[in-house]
C-alpha positions in Angstrom: 0.0 0.0 0.0 1.3 3.5 -0.9 2.1 6.0 1.8 0.9 9.6 1.4 3.1 12.5 2.3 0.6 13.4 5.1 1.0 9.9 6.5 4.7 10.3 6.6 4.4 13.6 8.4 2.1 12.3 11.1 3.8 8.9 11.4 7.5 9.5 10.9 9.3 6.4 9.8 11.9 5.2 12.4 14.9 4.2 10.3 16.9 1.1 11.6 19.9 0.7 9.4 20.6 -3.0 8.5 24.3 -2.4 9.4 23.5 -2.4 13.2 25.4 -5.4 14.5 24.2 -7.6 17.4 27.0 -6.2 19.5 25.9 -2.7 18.8 22.3 -3.6 19.6 23.2 -5.2 22.9 25.5 -2.3 23.8 22.8 0.2 23.1 20.3 -1.8 25.2 22.9 -2.1 28.0 23.3 1.7 28.1 19.5 2.2 28.5 19.3 -0.6 31.1 22.2 0.9 33.1 20.6 4.4 33.1 17.2 3.0 34.1 18.8 1.0 36.9 20.7 4.0 38.2 17.6 6.1 38.3 15.7 3.4 40.3 18.5 2.9 42.8 18.6 6.7 43.4 14.9 6.8 43.9 15.2 4.0 46.5 18.0 5.8 48.3 16.1 9.1 48.3 13.2 7.4 50.1 15.4 7.0 53.3 15.1 10.0 55.6 18.0 9.3 58.0 21.1 10.7 56.3 23.5 8.2 57.8 21.3 5.3 56.8 20.9 6.8 53.3 24.7 7.1 52.8 25.2 3.4 53.9 22.4 2.3 51.6 23.8 4.4 48.7 27.2 2.9 49.2 25.8 -0.6 49.1 23.8 0.2 45.9 26.9 1.7 44.3 28.6 -1.7 44.6 25.5 -3.4 43.3 25.4 -1.0 40.4 29.0 -1.7 39.6 28.2 -5.5 39.5 25.1 -4.8 37.4 27.0 -2.8 34.7 29.7 -5.5 34.5 26.9 -8.1 34.0 25.5 -5.9 31.2 28.9 -5.5 29.6 29.7 -9.2 29.7 26.2 -10.0 28.3 26.7 -7.6 25.4 30.3 -8.4 24.5 30.6 -12.0 25.8 33.7 -12.6 28.0 34.0 -16.3 28.0 37.5 -17.6 28.7 39.7 -18.4 25.8 39.9 -22.2 26.4 43.2 -22.5 24.6 44.7 -20.4 27.4 43.3 -22.6 30.2 46.1 -24.8 31.5 46.7 -27.0 34.4 48.4 -25.1 37.3 52.1 -25.0 37.3 54.0 -26.9 40.1 54.7 -23.6 42.0 51.0 -22.7 41.9 49.9 -25.7 44.0 52.1 -26.9 46.8 51.5 -30.4 48.3 50.5 -30.2 52.0 53.1 -32.8 53.0 55.8 -30.6 51.6 55.1 -27.9 54.2 57.3 -27.6 57.2 55.5 -28.9 60.3 54.1 -26.0 62.3 53.9 -26.9 66.0 54.7 -23.5 67.5 51.8 -21.1 68.3 54.0 -18.0 67.7 51.8 -16.7 64.8 48.4 -17.5 66.4 48.1 -14.0 67.9 48.2 -12.6 64.4 45.3 -14.7 63.2 41.5 -14.2 63.1 39.0 -17.0 62.1 36.0 -16.0 59.9 33.0 -18.3 59.1 30.7 -17.6 56.2 27.3 -17.7 58.0 24.8 -16.3 55.5 22.9 -19.5 54.6 19.6 -20.9 55.9 18.9 -24.5 56.7 15.9 -24.7 54.4 17.4 -27.3 52.0 17.6 -29.7 55.0 14.1 -28.8 56.2 15.2 -26.5 59.0 14.1 -23.0 59.9 16.7 -20.3 60.7 20.5 -20.3 60.1 22.1 -23.5 58.9 24.8 -23.0 61.6 22.1 -23.7 64.2 21.5 -27.3 63.0 22.6 -29.9 65.5 25.2 -32.1 63.8 26.9 -34.2 66.5 26.3 -35.0 70.2 23.7 -32.2 70.6 26.1 -29.6 69.3 25.5 -27.3 66.3 27.9 -26.1 63.7 28.3 -22.9 65.7 28.9 -24.8 68.9 31.7 -26.9 67.3 33.4 -23.8 65.8 33.3 -21.9 69.1 34.6 -25.0 71.0 37.5 -25.3 68.6 38.6 -21.7 68.9 38.0 -21.6 72.7 40.3 -24.7 73.0 42.9 -23.1 70.8 42.9 -20.0 72.9 43.2 -21.9 76.2 45.8 -24.4 75.0 48.2 -21.8 73.7 47.2 -18.8 75.8 46.4 -16.7 72.8 43.4 -14.6 71.6 42.2 -15.7 68.2 38.9 -13.8 67.5 36.0 -15.6 66.0 34.1 -13.7 63.3 30.8 -14.4 61.6 29.7 -12.9 58.3 25.9 -13.1 58.6 23.3 -12.2 56.0 20.0 -10.3 56.6 18.5 -13.8 56.6 20.6 -15.1 59.5 21.6 -12.1 61.6 18.8 -11.7 64.1 18.8 -15.4 65.0 22.6 -15.6 65.1 22.8 -12.6 67.5 20.4 -14.3 69.9 22.2 -17.6 69.7 25.7 -16.3 70.4 24.6 -14.7 73.7 25.1 -18.2 75.2 28.9 -18.0 74.6 29.2 -14.9 76.8 31.2 -16.7 79.5 33.5 -18.5 77.1 37.1 -17.6 76.4 36.5 -16.3 73.0 35.9 -12.9 71.3 33.0 -13.1 68.9 32.6 -10.4 66.2 29.8 -10.2 63.6 29.1 -8.2 60.5 26.5 -8.4 57.8 27.2 -9.0 54.1 25.4 -6.7 51.6 21.8 -6.8 50.8 21.2 -6.4 47.0 17.9 -6.1 45.1 16.8 -8.9 42.9 16.5 -7.9 39.3 13.4 -8.5 37.2 14.6 -10.6 34.3 12.3 -8.9 31.8 12.6 -5.3 32.7 16.2 -5.4 34.2 15.0 -3.2 37.0 15.2 -3.8 40.7 12.2 -5.7 42.1 11.8 -3.8 45.4 9.8 -0.6 45.2 11.0 0.7 48.6 14.2 0.2 50.7 12.1 -1.7 53.2 10.4 -3.8 50.6 9.4 -7.4 50.9 12.4 -9.5 52.1 11.9 -11.9 49.2 12.9 -9.1 46.8 16.4 -8.9 48.2 19.3 -11.3 48.4 22.8 -11.7 49.9 25.2 -11.6 46.9 27.4 -14.6 47.6 30.6 -14.8 49.7 32.7 -12.8 47.3 31.1 -9.8 49.1 33.2 -10.6 52.2 35.9 -8.1 51.3 33.7 -5.0 50.8 31.4 -5.9 53.7 34.3 -6.6 56.1 35.9 -3.2 55.1 32.6 -1.2 55.3 31.8 -2.7 58.7 35.0 -1.4 60.3 36.0 -4.9 61.4 38.9 -5.0 59.0 40.4 -1.9 60.4 39.7 -3.1 64.0 41.6 -6.3 63.4 44.6 -4.6 61.8 44.7 -2.1 64.7 44.8 -5.0 67.2 47.8 -6.5 65.4 46.0 -9.2 63.5 47.7 -9.9 60.1 45.9 -13.0 58.7 42.3 -14.3 58.4 41.3 -17.9 57.9 37.9 -18.0 56.0 35.8 -21.1 55.6 32.1 -22.1 55.2 30.4 -22.6 58.5 29.2 -26.1 57.4 32.7 -27.4 56.6 33.5 -29.4 59.8 37.0 -30.1 58.5 38.0 -26.5 58.3 40.0 -26.1 61.5 43.0 -23.9 62.2 46.2 -25.6 60.9 49.5 -24.4 62.4 51.5 -25.7 59.4 49.6 -23.7 56.8 49.7 -20.6 59.0 53.5 -20.9 59.4 53.9 -21.5 55.7 51.8 -18.5 54.9 54.0 -16.3 57.1 57.3 -17.8 55.8 56.3 -17.7 52.1 55.0 -14.1 52.3 51.9 -15.2 50.4 48.9 -12.9 50.5 46.3 -15.5 49.6 46.4 -19.3 50.0 43.5 -21.5 48.8 43.2 -25.0 50.2 42.4 -27.4 47.4 42.0 -31.2 47.6 42.0 -34.1 45.1 38.8 -34.5 43.1 36.6 -37.6 43.2 33.7 -38.3 41.0 31.5 -36.6 43.5 33.4 -33.3 43.0 33.5 -33.0 39.3 31.5 -29.7 39.3 33.7 -28.1 42.0 35.7 -25.0 41.0 39.3 -25.6 40.2 42.6 -23.7 40.0 44.0 -23.1 36.6 46.9 -21.2 35.0 45.6 -18.5 32.7 48.2 -16.3 31.0 50.7 -17.1 33.8 48.3 -16.1 36.5 46.6 -18.5 39.0 42.8 -18.2 38.7 39.7 -20.0 40.0 37.6 -21.6 37.2 34.0 -22.2 38.2 31.6 -24.5 36.3 29.4 -21.4 35.5 32.3 -20.0 33.4 32.6 -23.1 31.2 30.8 -23.4 27.9 28.9 -26.6 27.0 31.6 -27.7 24.5 34.3 -27.7 27.2 32.2 -29.1 30.1 33.5 -32.7 29.8 37.1 -31.4 29.7 36.3 -29.4 32.9 34.9 -32.4 34.7 37.8 -34.6 33.8 39.7 -35.8 36.8 42.7 -36.4 34.6 43.1 -32.7 33.5 41.8 -30.9 36.6 42.8 -33.0 39.5 41.8 -30.7 42.4 39.0 -28.5 43.5 38.5 -25.5 45.8 37.5 -26.3 49.4 36.8 -22.7 50.1 39.2 -22.8 53.0 41.1 -19.5 52.4 44.0 -17.9 54.3 44.3 -14.2 53.4 46.5 -11.3 54.5 44.4 -8.6 56.1 46.4 -5.6 54.9 46.3 -7.0 51.4 42.4 -7.1 51.7 42.5 -3.4 52.7 44.7 -2.5 49.8 42.7 -4.3 47.0 39.5 -2.9 48.5 40.6 0.7 48.9 42.2 0.7 45.4 39.1 -0.9 43.9 41.2 -3.7 42.3 38.6 -6.4 42.9 37.0 -7.5 39.7 35.4 -10.9 40.5 33.7 -12.9 37.9 29.9 -12.3 37.9 27.8 -15.4 38.7 24.3 -15.2 37.3 21.8 -17.0 39.5 18.4 -17.3 37.8 15.4 -17.6 40.2 11.7 -18.1 39.8 9.8 -16.5 42.7 6.7 -17.9 44.3 4.5 -15.6 42.2 6.1 -17.0 39.0 8.1 -13.9 38.3 11.6 -14.6 36.9 14.4 -12.9 38.7 18.2 -12.6 38.4 20.6 -12.6 41.3 24.2 -11.4 40.6 26.7 -13.0 42.9 30.5 -13.4 43.3 32.7 -16.1 44.9 35.4 -15.2 47.4 37.9 -17.7 45.8 37.8 -15.8 42.5 39.8 -13.0 44.3 42.9 -15.1 44.2 44.0 -13.4 41.0 44.2 -10.0 42.7 46.7 -11.0 45.5 50.5 -11.2 45.4 52.2 -14.6 45.5 48.8 -16.3 45.7 48.6 -20.0 45.2 47.0 -23.3 46.4 48.0 -25.9 48.9 46.8 -29.4 48.2 45.5 -30.6 51.6 44.2 -33.9 52.8 40.5 -34.7 52.2 39.9 -34.6 55.9 40.0 -30.8 55.7 36.9 -30.9 53.5 34.0 -32.3 55.5 30.9 -30.3 54.4 27.4 -31.1 55.6 25.1 -30.1 52.7 22.5 -32.8 53.1 21.3 -35.5 55.5 23.5 -38.0 53.6 26.4 -36.0 54.9 24.8 -35.8 58.3 24.5 -39.6 58.3 28.3 -39.8 58.1 29.3 -37.2 60.7 26.9 -38.6 63.3 28.2 -42.1 62.9 31.1 -44.1 64.5 33.2 -43.1 61.4 34.2 -40.0 63.4 35.1 -39.1 66.9 34.7 -35.6 68.4 37.5 -34.0 70.3 37.5 -30.3 71.4 35.0 -29.5 68.7 37.0 -31.2 66.0 35.9 -34.3 64.1 38.6 -36.9 63.3 38.2 -40.1 61.4 38.1 -43.3 63.5 41.5 -45.0 63.3 39.8 -48.4 63.2 38.6 -47.7 59.7 41.0 -49.5 57.4 40.8 -47.0 54.5 40.8 -43.3 55.3 38.2 -42.7 52.6 34.6 -41.7 53.2 31.8 -44.1 52.1 29.5 -43.0 49.3 26.0 -42.4 50.9 22.8 -41.6 49.0 19.7 -41.3 51.0 16.3 -40.8 49.3 13.8 -38.0 49.6 12.2 -39.6 52.6 15.3 -38.7 54.5 15.8 -35.2 53.1 14.5 -33.2 56.1 16.5 -33.5 59.3 13.4 -34.3 61.3 12.5 -37.2 59.0 16.1 -38.4 58.9 16.2 -38.5 62.8 12.9 -40.3 63.0 14.1 -43.1 60.7 17.1 -44.2 62.8 16.7 -45.5 66.4 20.5 -44.9 66.6 23.2 -44.2 64.1 24.3 -47.4 62.3 27.9 -48.7 62.7 29.6 -48.1 59.3 33.3 -48.6 59.9 33.4 -51.1 57.1 30.9 -49.5 54.8 31.8 -48.6 51.2 28.5 -47.6 49.6 25.0 -47.1 50.9 21.9 -46.3 48.9 18.5 -46.1 50.6 15.2 -45.1 48.8 11.6 -45.3 49.9 10.0 -45.9 53.3 12.8 -47.4 55.3 13.6 -47.4 59.0 16.6 -48.6 61.0 16.5 -50.3 64.4 19.2 -49.7 67.0 22.7 -51.1 66.6 22.5 -51.9 62.9 25.9 -52.7 61.2 26.4 -51.9 57.5 29.4 -53.3 55.6 30.6 -53.2 52.0 27.9 -52.2 49.5 24.3 -52.1 50.8 21.3 -51.1 48.8 17.9 -50.9 50.3 14.9 -50.1 48.1 11.3 -49.9 49.4 9.1 -49.6 46.3 6.0 -47.3 46.3 3.5 -48.6 48.9 6.1 -50.8 50.5 7.9 -50.4 53.8 11.2 -51.9 55.1 12.1 -52.0 58.8 15.7 -53.1 59.3 15.6 -55.1 62.6 17.8 -53.9 65.6 21.3 -55.3 65.6 21.1 -56.5 62.0 24.3 -57.0 60.1 24.0 -56.2 56.4 27.1 -56.9 54.3 27.1 -56.6 50.5 23.3 -57.0 50.5 20.4 -55.7 48.3 17.2 -55.5 50.3 13.9 -54.8 48.5 10.2 -55.6 48.9 8.4 -55.4 52.2 9.8 -56.1 55.7 7.6 -55.0 58.7 8.3 -55.6 62.3 5.3 -55.0 64.6 5.1 -54.9 68.4 3.4 -58.1 69.7 
């Protein structure tokens, strides 16, 4: 149909040249999105009346905005690693633990602080509140065990190693109430909160909260890479340095193997390393764990999220990438202050897609603390024994740490010397065991597993007291069936299926 001159005047044609490339298109879109985001963040900040609170909120949003613009830039230009430059670490980039001089002297302990990452909830294990409040052994929680370890260290060596918790807005209130019970213990406990960032609407690329005090579900803690900025902003970093502390040992609160090691501390001091990452050998259960690589003569952390589909099998290969990151990190405090003040930190953006309860798709932008290794001088890994990586992420892990496989001494779990092989059995418990309450209800007492290699349990299964499991044991109760393992049964290399009910007479 022909267009009249009057039509053109009233409906001007918007000319889009065909030469506009995809990169140009995304760059233009990114510019608009960045400007819109900045405006919304300013509007949120201006809604806060108290000037100090406004400044703190603005500072937090500035860091969020920086992360957001980097996300837009990477989305527009694509910043995937050049796989041809991804190499196995050089020998001097990962030092075997058994090559370290044995550290038995406590001379450096007064220079150390211990920090636990305490931002997570126990929801995946069916618990309410901070994950660190879950009971894991002999009536003691993750927090109890950590406090016991540091308290024993302080008493044994007559030192003062402070214990620091990085909480999130999800865990702070409950944690502050819980730690009151440690008031009479020989330990200084410090806390600070990691940042609170707004979730991003995936369609509009605008912040989901409409006010600074918006629904808590519209905010999120941005991963443990936020520890440096939050520690600095809280004043705790300067406080530690002023008190003569030089090093911090950071680990996940649910890693029961992450205890202070005098040999690693001594090595850190002697080697003048600013950042040491504990790594350990991969098994088939760890193939998705982040690994250290050599990239253009720099040691870097490579996470699974950074790997394209075509290189995924290469990444998972135990032959090429033999180790993974335990997230046990030893870092120089003054170096943290330097890289933070000089704004050197440029951690890889991790995009976490979420679907909220109302069906809205949201984006969370996060960072990982281990990715900071590339910003510190003389940074490298130490390949530690597997015993220093004992996370409790599920009730299958809880099954192991509550068993006779481990003994508890001054808050530290050690493997029972009666186990012939110092490897951990592979345990897979089904959905019926997923929540801690259900898990506890299905065991009259923890089974004896010193000779267990592999256990798989699915369906409606319960265990009587004093059960022994050896070798490979598979127990399957099909839908509608139930299996009760009788008290004091010994199952060795057995497959149990069908129905087995034991009723009181």
